[in-house]
C-alpha positions in Angstrom: 8.5 -9.0 15.5 5.1 -9.2 13.7 1.8 -9.4 15.5 -1.7 -10.9 14.3 -5.0 -9.4 14.7 -7.6 -11.0 16.5 -9.0 -12.3 13.2 -5.5 -13.1 12.0 -6.3 -11.4 8.9 -4.0 -8.2 9.8 -0.4 -8.5 10.7 1.4 -5.6 12.3 5.0 -5.3 11.9 6.3 -2.2 13.6 4.3 1.0 12.7 2.9 -1.2 9.6 -0.3 -2.8 9.4 -0.4 -5.3 6.4 -4.0 -6.9 5.6 -2.8 -10.1 4.4 -5.5 -11.6 2.2 -6.0 -7.9 0.3 -2.2 -7.7 -0.2 -1.7 -10.8 -1.5 -4.8 -10.4 -4.0 -3.5 -7.1 -4.9 0.5 -7.9 -5.5 -0.5 -11.4 -6.8 -2.8 -10.0 -9.1 -0.2 -7.4 -10.5 2.0 -10.4 -10.7 -0.5 -12.6 -12.4 -1.0 -9.6 -15.1 2.9 -9.6 -15.6 3.4 -13.3 -16.0 0.6 -13.5 -18.3 1.9 -10.4 -20.4 -1.5 -8.5 -19.6 0.7 -5.7 -17.9 4.3 -4.2 -18.8 6.8 -4.5 -15.8 7.1 -0.6 -15.8 3.2 -0.1 -15.3 3.1 -3.0 -12.9 5.8 -1.3 -10.5 3.8 1.9 -10.8 0.3 0.2 -9.8 2.5 -1.8 -6.9 4.0 1.5 -5.4 0.5 3.1 -5.0 0.0 1.9 -1.3 3.3 2.9 -0.3 3.2 6.4 -2.0 -0.3 6.7 -0.1 1.5 6.2 3.1 3.7 9.4 2.5 0.4 11.4 2.8 -0.2 10.4 6.3 -1.0 13.4 8.4 1.9 12.5 10.6 4.6 12.6 7.9 6.6 16.0 7.5 5.3 18.5 5.1 7.7 17.7 2.4 7.0 13.8 2.5 3.1 14.7 2.6 3.5 16.8 -0.3 5.1 14.3 -2.3 2.6 11.6 -1.2 -0.5 14.0 -2.3 1.5 14.5 -5.5 1.5 10.2 -5.9 -2.0 10.3 -5.2 -3.1 12.5 -7.8 -0.9 10.5 -10.2 -2.4 7.2 -8.9 -6.2 8.2 -9.0 -6.6 6.5 -12.6 -5.3 3.3 -11.0 -7.3 3.2 -7.9 -6.1 5.6 -5.3 -9.2 6.1 -3.7 -9.7 2.2 -2.8 -8.9 0.9 0.4 -5.5 0.5 1.8 -4.1 -2.9 1.9 -0.7 -1.7 3.4 -1.0 1.3 6.1 0.5 3.0 9.0 -0.9 1.5 12.3 -3.2 3.9 14.5 -1.4 2.7 17.5 1.9 3.9 18.7 4.8 1.4 18.8 5.4 -0.5 21.9 
């Protein structure tokens, strides 16, 4: 079940925190780019996967998973990997 933060901007679903306005802007912008023909679908999928690949490099992840995540972060640097995450693992343990 999803929980909302006090400000109502972040939804927590299990161990994921989703910043709703930033996520809508990020994924909506990608969808608009594809719809307008500015982005090819394979490139759009790569860009959309960046937040999920960044989650693999979390310090709590097993070493092989972190390695893959760090490789993905390196590949994603040109498309904004150093930006603030819109989908991230929760800092709080599951209830």
